N, C-alpha and C positions, 0 to 999 in steps of 0.2 A: 687680390688674393685674401687680404685681411677680412674683407666683407664676406667672402665665401666661407672662411673659417668661422666667423661669428654666426653666420646663418646656419652652418652645420651644427655648431654648439647649441644654438637655440632649438634646432630640430631634435638634437639628442635629449635635451632637457624635457621637451614636450613628450617625446617617446617614453622617457623614463617615468615621468609623472603619470602618464596614462597607464603604463604597465604596472607601476606600483599600486595604482588605483584598482587594478584587477586582482582582487584578493579573495581568499576563501571567505565565505560568509561569516565564519567564526571570528575573523580578524576584527570585526566591528566590536567584539567583546573584549579585546586585548586590554583596554583600559580597566575593565571590570576585573579581569583575571589577575592583572598585576597587583590589584588592590586587595585581593582576597587574602584571608588569614591562612596560616599554615595550620592544618588540623592533624589530629591523631592519625598515626599510620594504620590504626585499626579501622578507620573510616574509609573503606575502599571506595574510590570514585569521588570523594569529597574535594580532592584537589582540582577537579575540573567541573565546576558547577554549571557551566553553560555548554550546551551541545547544539550544534546546528542540525536542523531537521529539513533543510532545503533552502529555497530562495527566500521564503517569508516566515518560516516557522523555526522555533528553537525550543529547547527544553531547559528548564531551570531546576537544578537539584538543590533542595533545601534540607539540610541535615543538621542534627545536633553535633557539635564539634568534639565528639569523644568525651562524654560526661559520665560520671559515676555518682548517682544520687546517694546521699548519706542516710536518708531515712525514708520510711514509707510515706505515701501521700505527698510526695515532692512534686511541685509544678515548676518546670524550667522553661524559659523562653529564650529564643534567639531570633535575630532579624537578618534579612538579606535584602539588599537594595535591588530594585528592578534594574537590570543591566542596560536598559535602553531609555532614552529620554522621550521618545515619541510614544504614541498610544499603541497598546497591544491588548490582546484578549486571551484570557485563560480558557482553554476549551477541553482540557482533560487533566485528571489527577491520577498519579500512581503512587500508592503508599509503600513505604519501606519500614515495616514495624513488625515486631513479634509480640504476640499476646503474652509470652512468658515474661517480658520485661516492661511492656508499655500497656497502660490501662486505656488511655485514649489520647488522641491528638486533635488540636484545633489549629486551623490556619486563618490568620487575620490579614486584612489589607488596611494600610493606613499611610499617613505621610510622615509621622515622626514616632519611632519606637520609644519605649520608656527608658531604654538604656542603650549605650553605644558599646557595651562590653560584648565579648564573644557570645556569652550567654549569661542569664541572670535569673534570680528567683522571681517567679511571676507575681509574688506578693507585692512587688514594686509596680505592677501593672504591665499591660501589654503595649499600649500606645498612649502617647500624651494627648493626641487629638482623637477625633471620632474614628472608631474602627468598625469593621464589619466582617463577619465570618464568611469565608469563602469555601471552607472544606472542613469536614469532621470525619475522623476515623475512630471506630471503637471495636473492641475485640469481638470476633465472631459476627460482625455486622456486614451487610452487603456494601459493595463499593458505590460511591457516588458517580453517576453518569449524567453528563449534560446532554440534552437533546441536540440533534444536529442543527447547526446554524445559531446556537446559543453560546455566549461566552461572557465571562466576567471582564468588564473593562478596567484596565489598569494603565497607569502612566498618562502621558499627555497633560492637558490642562486640568482635567477633572478627576482622573483616576489616581489611586494611591501610588506612592513611590517606593513603598517598602512592603515586604511580606514579613509577618511575625509568626513564628511557629511556637505553639505551646504544647508541651508534652507532659502528661500526667503519669508519673511512675507510682503505681498503687502499692504493690508489694515488692520490696527490694530484695527479697530472698534470692532472686536470680543473680544478684550482684555480689554474692559471697566471694566469687573469684576475682573481684575488683576489676572486671573487664570494663571497657569504655563503650558507651552506647552511642550509636550514630543514626538513630531512627529519624525518619523525616518523610518527605513527599517530593516527588518529581512532578513539576508542572509542564504541560504542553501549552505553549503560547504561540500565537500567530499575529502577524501584522495585518493580515487580511481583515477588513472590516466585517463584523458579524451583523446580520440584519436584526438579530434579537439579542438584547442585553439581559444578563441574569442579575438578580438582586436578592436581598434578604429582608424579610419582614419578621420582626421579633415581637411576639405578644408575651408580656411579662407582668406578673402580679408583684406589687412592691409593698403591700401593706397587710398581707394575710397573717393571721395569728392562729396557731393550732393549739387549742387547750389540751392539757394533759389528760389522757384517758378517753378523749372524745373519739367516738367510733368513726364518724364521717364528718369531714370538713371540706366544703367546696370553696375553691378559689376561682372566681369568674372574671373574665376580661372581655371587653367588647369595644370596638371603635367603628365609626362610620368611615367608609373609604371615599376619599375625595380627589382621586387622581385618574389618569388615563387607564384604560383596561390593562390588567395583567393576567398572566396565565400561570397557574400553580402546577409544579411538577414534582416537588419533593417536600418532605416535612421532617422535623426532628422534635422529640419531646425531651424535657429535662426536669427532673426533680432530684431530691436526695432520697433517703431511705423510707420516708413516710408516704411518698407518692404511690398511689395504686393504679391510676389510669389518667391519661391526659388526652383530651379530644379537641379538635379544631373544626370549625364550620364556617361556611358562607351562608348568611341569612339574606334572602331576597324575597320581598313581598310575603314575609312570614314563613317561607319555606326554608327548612334547614338542610343544607347539603354538606355531607361529610367530606372534609379535606383529608383528615387522617386521625386515627385513634390507635394508641399504643401504650403498653405498659412501660413506664420509665425504668423498670427493673430489667428490661431487656437492653441489649447493646444500643447505646444512644448515638447512632449515626443517622444520616438522612435516609429515609425510606421513600420509595416512589409513591406519588399520589395514584391510587389505583384507577380512578376514573377522572378524566380531564375536568378541571374546575377553572372557570374564568371568573374574574372579579371586576365589576364595572362600577362606575361612579354611583355613590349613594348606597351601595351594598354595605352590609355589616359583616365584619369579621369577628367571630366569637370563639372563645376557648374556655375550657373548664379543666382544672386539676382537682382530683379527688384525693384527699389525704386521710390518714387515720392517726390519731394521737395516742393510740393504745400502746402501753409499754413505756411511755414518757411520764416523768414526774414533774416536769416544769413546762411552761409555755414554750412553744417553738415558733421562732420568727423567721422572716425571709432574711437570708444572709449568705455569706460565702464560705463558711466553714462546714465541716462534715456534720456538725450537730445542729446547724441551721437547716432551713429548707429553701427551695426555689420552685417556682412555677413558670416554666418557659415553654412556649410553643413557637418553633421556628418554621417559617415558610420560605421555600426557595421558589422564585418565580422568574418569568422573563417578560419583557415588554418590548415594543418597537423601539429601535435605537433612538429615534428622534424625541421620544417622550420618556426615555429610561431614567429611573431613579434607582440608585444602587442600594439604598438602605432606608428602611422605614421601621418605626416602632409604635407599639400601642401598650400603654401601661395603665389604662383606666377601665372602668366599667360604665359605659355610656348609657346603658339601659338595663338595670338590674331586673326589671319586671319580665323582660323577654326570656330569661332563663327558666321561667316556669314551664316553657314549652320546649326546652331542650330535649332531644331524643333520649329515651331511657337508656340507650347503650352507653351514654356518657357517664352514667352513674354506676355502671357494673364493672368492678375490678377485673382485670385480666389475670387469671391464675398463673403463677410463676413458681417453678421448682425452687426450693430453698437454696440449692447449690448454684443457682444462676446469679444470686445476689452479689457475691464477691466478684464474679467475672464482670458484672456490670459496673459496680461502683468502685471497688478496690479501696474504699475508705477503711481506715483502721481506727474505729472509735473506741478509745480506751476509757469508756465511761460505763456507768451502770446500764445505759441504754443500748449497749452494744448488742447487735443481733448475733446470737451465738450460732445461728444456723448458717452464717456466711462463711462456710469452709472453703478450702481450696478445691478447685475442680478436680474430679477424678480424671485419670489419664484418658480414659475412654471418651470423656466428654469435652476434651480440649478441642476448640475449633480454630480455624485459621481464616484469615481474610481471603476472600475469593481470589484465587490466582489463576489467570487464564493462560499462562505461559506453559502449556503442556499439550501433548498429543496422545491419544489413546491408541495403542497397538496391541495385536494379539501377543500373548506370552507363549511363544511357540514351544517352550520347554515344558509346558503344563501337560502332564500325562493323563489328565481327566478326560481328554477327548476320546480315549480308548476304552473308557468304562462301558460295561455292558448294561444298558439301562432300557427301561421301557420309554413310552412317550413322556418327555420331561415337561411337566405342566407348571411347577412352582419352584422358586428359589428363595432363600433367605440366609442371613448371617446370624449366628447365635451370639450369645454374650461374650464368647471368647474369639469371635471373628472366624469361627469355623463355617464352612459352607454347608448348608442344609438343602438337600435335593428332595423334591416331592415328585414321584414318577408313577406310572400306571402299570408297571410290571408287564404281565402278559396280556393285559386288557387293552383294547383299542377303541377309540371313539370314531365310528364311521357312520355311513348312511343307514346302517341297520340298528343303530343303538337306541333310537327313540321313535315313537310314533308321532302322529300329527298333534297330539295333545301333550307332548313332551314327557310321556311316561316311558321309563326305561324298559327295553324289550329283551334284555339279555340277563335277566336275573338268574336264569338256570345255570349260568357259569359260576355263580357264587362270588363271594368277595375275593379280592386278589390275595393269593397265597404267599406271595413274596413280601418282604419288608418294603414298604413304599416310601419311608422316610429314611434317608441316608445322611449321616454326618461325616463330612470329608475334611481332611487336612487341606487348607487352601493353597499350600505350596506343593505338596506331593500327591494330592488326591487319594491318599491312603484312607481307607474306611476306618473311622473311629468308633462309630456306633450306628445301629440301625433299629428301626421299630416300625410299627404300622401294618403288620400283616394280618389278614383276615378281618380287616376293618372297613375297607373302601372298595367301591366298584369303579368309579371314574374320578380319580383325584383331579383337582384343578388348582385352587389358590393356596398359598402358604404365607404365614406371617408369624413373627416371634415377638412376644411382648417383653416388657422390661424385666419380668421375672423369669424369663427363659421358657415360658409355655408356648407350645405350638398351637396356632389357630389355622385350621384348614377347611376347605370346602370340597364337597363331592357333588358333581353335577348330576350323577345318576340317582343318588340318594336324596338330592335336593335339601342338603343339610349342611350346617356349620358345626365344627367340633373344636373344643379346647382340650388339648392333650398335655399332660406333663411330659418332660423330656424322656422319662423312663417308664411312663405309665402304659399299661396294656389296654386300659379302658379310658374312655373320654371323661374329663372332669366336668364338662358342660356340653350339652347338645342343644342346638337350635334348629327348628324345623321338624317336619314329620317325615319319616323314612319313606322314600319312594313315592311320595305324594306331592306333585307340583301344585302350587297355589299362589295367590297374590294378596292374601290377607296378612294380619299381624303375626300369624303363627306358621305360615308356610313360605317357602321360597320356590323359585322356579329356575333351576340351574344357576345357583349362586357362584360367582366367579372369584371373589377375593375378600379378605378381611384386613382391617387396620385397627389397631388399639392405641388410644391416646395414652401416652405415658404419664400424663399429669392427672387427668380425671378418671382414667380407666375405662372410658366409654368405648364401646365396640361398634365399628362401622362395617357394614356388609354391602358389597355391590351385588345386586340381584337384578338382573344377571342377563342371561341370554333371552329370557322371555318375559321379564318384568320391567327392566330398564328403570331401576330406582336405586337409591341409597337409603339404607335403614340404619338408624342409630339405636343401640341397646345399652342398658346400664351394664356395669361390670359383671353383675350376676345374671344377665340375660333378659332383663325386663325391657319390653318394647318402649321406646321413648318417642320417636318421630321418624318420618321418612320424607324424601323429596325426589322429584324426577318423574318423567313419563317418556314414552317412546317417541322419537322423532327422527326423521332423516333430513330435516330442513336446517339443522344446525342452530336451533334456538337455544339461548342460554338456559341452563338448568334442566334441559331435556337430553335424553341419551338414545343411542342406538348401539346397544351392548356396552354397558359400563364394565370394562374387562379387567382393570387393574387399579389398585389404590396406592397412593403414597401420602403418608401423613407427615406434615411439616410443622412440628411443634414450635419451631423458632418463630413462626409467623401465625400460629393458630389456624392453619389451613389444612384442608383435605383436597388432594388433587386426584382426579379421575381420568384414566385413559379411556376416552369415549371412542371405542374401537372403530366402529363403522362410520363414524363421522370424522375420523382422522384428526383428532384434536385432543388436547388436555384441558379439562375444566377444573377450576379451583374454587372451593367453597369455604366459608367460615365455619370453624368447628363450633358445635353446640347449637348453631342456628340454621345451618344449611344455606345461608345467604350466598348467592353467586357473587364471586369477586372478579374473576377474569377468565379469559380463554387464551390458550397458547396454541397457535395453528400456523404451520408453515407448509408451503407448497411441496417441499422435499419430504414431508411426512407421507405423501401419497394419500390414498383413500382410507387406509387403515393404520391405526396406531394401537399396538397390542399391549404394551406395558410401560410403566413409569416407576422410577425409584428416586428418592431424594437423599442427599448427603448433607449433614449439618455443615454450615459454612456457605451454602448458597448454590450448590450444583444440583441440577436435575438431569437424570439419565432416562432414555426412552429407546424403544425399538419399534419399528413399523412392520407392515406386512408386505408380502410379495405384490408387485405391481400388477394391475389388470392388463390384459392384452392391449397393446398399443400405447401403454403409458410408460414413461421413461424413468420415473423415480425409483431408484434401486432399493432393495431391502437392506437396511443398515441400522447401526446404533447412532444415537445422538447424545451430545453433551450440551446442556443449556445453562445459561445464567438464570437462576430462578427469579431474581428481582426484575430483570428486563425481558425475559423470555427468549432472548437472542440465542442462536445456535453458536456455540463456541467451537465445536469439533464434531466430526462424524467418524465412524470406524466400521470396518468389516473384517471378517476372518482372513488369515493368510492360508490356513489349512482348511480344506473343504470349503463349503459355502453355506451361508444361512439358507434354510429352506422355509421354516416357519418359526422364527424366534418368538417364544411364547411368554417368557418372563425375564426380568433383569433385576439385578441387585448390585449395589456398589458400596464400597467402604470409604472411610474418610481419607485414606491415602490414594483414592482414585483407582483402586483395583476393582474391576468390573467382571461380573459373571453373567453369561447369557445362556438360558436353557432353550433348546429347540425341540418342539414337540414332534416334528417330522424326522429330523436328523437323529433324534434320540440321543442327544449329547449335550455337554455343557462346555462352552468356551470360556477361557479366561483372558482378560485384557488388562493391560497395565499402563500406567502413565509414563510417558517419555517427555521430560521437560524440553522446552525448545526456546529459541531466541525470540525476543519480542521485536517485531518489525513495525516500524512507524513509517507510514506512507504520506507523502505530501504531493499533490498534483498541482502543477502550475503550467499554463500554456501547453497543455497536452503532454508534459513530461512528468513521469513518476519517479520520484527520488526515494530510494529505500535506505533507511538508516537503521543499523543493528544497535540495540541498546545494551545487549548483554553478550558476553562471550559464550558461545554455544557449549553446553555441557549436557550430555545425554545420560540420564539416570533412570533406570526402570524402577518404578515405585513398587514396594513390597508391603505386605501386611506387617503391622508393627511387631508382631510376635515372631516373625520369620524373616528377618532382614537378610538380603543377599547382595553381595558386592557386584558392581558393574565396572566396566572399563571404558571410560570416555575418551581415551587418548586418540583412537583412530578418528573419531568424529572431530576432535579438536584440530588434529593435523590436517584433515580435509578442509575444515573451515579456515585454517590459517592459509592454505594454498588459495582458497577462493578469495580471501582478503587481499593476498599479494597480487593476484591477477587483476583485481579491480581497482587498485590504488593508484596506478601509474598515470592515469589520464590527467587528473588535475595538476599533478606535479610537473609532468612533461609540458603541459600547455603553458603553465605560468613561467617555467624556466625558459621555454622557447621564446615567449613574448618578451622576456627580460633580455635575452641574449641577442636577439635579432638587431635591435638598434645599435647595440655596442659593436657588434661585428661589422655592420654597415659603416659606422663611423670610423672604426679602425682601418677598414679597407680604404676608405677615402683618404684618411691621413697617410697611410702607407703610399698611396698613389701620389699625394702631394709631395711627400718626402722624396719619392723617386724622381718626380719631375724637377724638384729643386736641385737634387743631387746632379741630375743631368744638366740642368741649366747653369749651375754654379760650379761645375767641375768637381763634384763629389764632396764639397765642404758641408758639414752638418751644422754649422753655427746658427743657421736660421730655423732649425727644427723646433716643433711645438712640443713642450713638456706640459702634459695635462696637470700634473701636480703643481708645478710652478704657476701655471696659468690660473688655477682656482685659488692658489695660496696668495696670489697678488690681489685678489678681490676681497673687499670688506665682507665680513661675516662668513669667511670660508669655513667649511666643515667637510670632513671626509665621510660623513654619514652616508652619503649617496653611494659610496663605494664599499661600505662595510658588507660583510657577509650577510646574506638575506636571512632575517630572523625566521625561525620555524615555529615560533609560538603561535598558537591558533590554527595549526595545521591539523592533519588527520590523525596524528599520533596522540593518543590520550589514554589515560588509565581507565580500566573498566569500571563502570559505575556500580554495578550490583553483583558482580561475580567474585567468587573467592579464589579464582585462579590467578596465575601470574601473567596472564596475557596483558599486553600493554598497547595493543593496536586494535583499532576498529575500522573496518572497511565495509563497503556495500556489497552484499552477495546478489545473485540473481533474484528477481522478484519471487515471492512465494506463490503457490497455486491459489487461484481465486477461491474465496469462501463460498460455501453453498448458498444458493439463493433461498430467500424466505419470502413469505407473503404475510 
């Protein structure tokens, strides 16, 4: 009997060990969680820095521990250890920062931080050993996205063991209320080996001297590359105030290939390499920074303060894992003579609006050399980091759907964010409007007698102002410049007009009335206008029968043109360039190439083709495109051809990557021929339909961020934020919303989906105990029967274990719930304290 009892006890211990080994994936981080510091209660989510994202993935939250900088231009650092010992890969970054408080953030990887304090002044350094930049965030800059299959290797024998976050607080006026800042970044890491390893190549000048008053000073860097091939996918430039332009190139057999060119006065984040560039053994990597010493009274040297300068060109690359090197530098100029052949574009400064300077640098130079034009951004120009956690839905309370309009051809937002509508009144463009030579055939009708330009309140659709009667025959495109002037096109007149907001007569007229043509002085059914807010240059898409883009000076002088007709989809050629979107943040002009079903983007000033955005879901026609500062591109397509499946809908895209973030359709009525689209910075969208003769309003509804991890055919969904639904409004017309019903619904979903893991673990823990107790009861009953009911020989588990050396009651303590599914919301300001998995989201639209 004693042998039976011992065997049962051994069986129980084996069961217990196996069951305790079946833990939530989060439990592997318990050691890390127990060691984390207590942070400010204002830092929501910071008490739970590690989040399981499935069997092999996890998220690491890296946040400032509730800091309040005391002076402007403060650099603060903090470190977080990698919570696992084995090798892992960083595959995505999600920033948590506001441009109101943070100028920029850098994330480094290393093995030994410069301090062990909760946070420290970065003047003490970031790392004691070699460090490399993994991530950079700057105000109004696009997010960094790693290509699929690419990751930064961390941990293990070769990767860094610590992350160090550096946050630059430029202007601390936002801290007048003494609040605590918890800015940072969340990393998505995986244990799955990545076939391609990301790394950083830093090109840096160390000995440049900029003489005072010198108009142009070049800092050149060049190194021969002597390693395995690498593929470049992002770049970042950095100087201080004197830098005008920074350019990087690969030089192979004397041929210069552009990696990236950017003004260092724009947000200094990583920008995507526009065309794939590979670097092979014995290629040369070259970079040039162009400075100007004008306004300085003393020499300027390379250094770390605001009054010094820097010349850095960062390249983010990936290599095959077996050959990967995580960090490389170049600080010399191996071949000065070669820079005689550098492309001329490297010497041309990129013009920047003066009020962009402070947004970019945030330095407060209290010296005579201070740039007085570096003023705080006006409210209308404040940008935000691209946030993809939203959905566009129709604003069903919008009364503008019932307006009595003609064919709606053009939309714009004026300087006060009012909606401006360009419509055709009682005129209609149909098969009788033009002859075979594009000459308008209905001149006898006279010009439109109704006001064709309507200014509407964006919330109530109330008419605020109207103009434009007896001026136009067939209105088409509408744009508004930075001074509030209207720029319009008329396809019947074949002309472009500049109108004051209250003017009855045009301020400027381009083209010859009712005469189609293809020379410098004529248009043929021009479709749209875009005006560069920096240079004042005017770009006209011309049009239905010319398929070209023409650039004019601000006063209407012809400068240049590019494009020709094609249906083959060749870059720089068009089949009805129908709509224009000017992207001053990136010095680009994007064109809705309607009949080719795509968006083409070109460099301002030169017309150089940069890239194409084309998706299968666009279908055959793409009618209009609109850009919102901060990195969002909006578009609408046309009705599908018979037998085709792509529906007519609106699109929201990440401008930097071209990927579709969201699609939207009306809830009331249906799109018939959406002709133009315009969006505001708060993601309010208006769509004008030429056939339905109406204007729809759409608004942003924020949503949860779903993170998916697939392993062995199982998809695990993890919600990162408590769902809060808020309809975005125009800044000058805020309207409250009620998110409670959505939250209650989400809470029920969470409750419904949480019980599985708890019940499974509890069952596995209880089964061996119940079996063992049943056996012991049976033994006790047998002994009672055999020995006449005396219990002196009964087994006492407590005494049994207490009689053994090293006894502990730990195995019978209440099961710890640390590392379970209950955790504080990371990013939400609500009081929700639980996260559970909802049903999977609907599939994203396919793209090509």
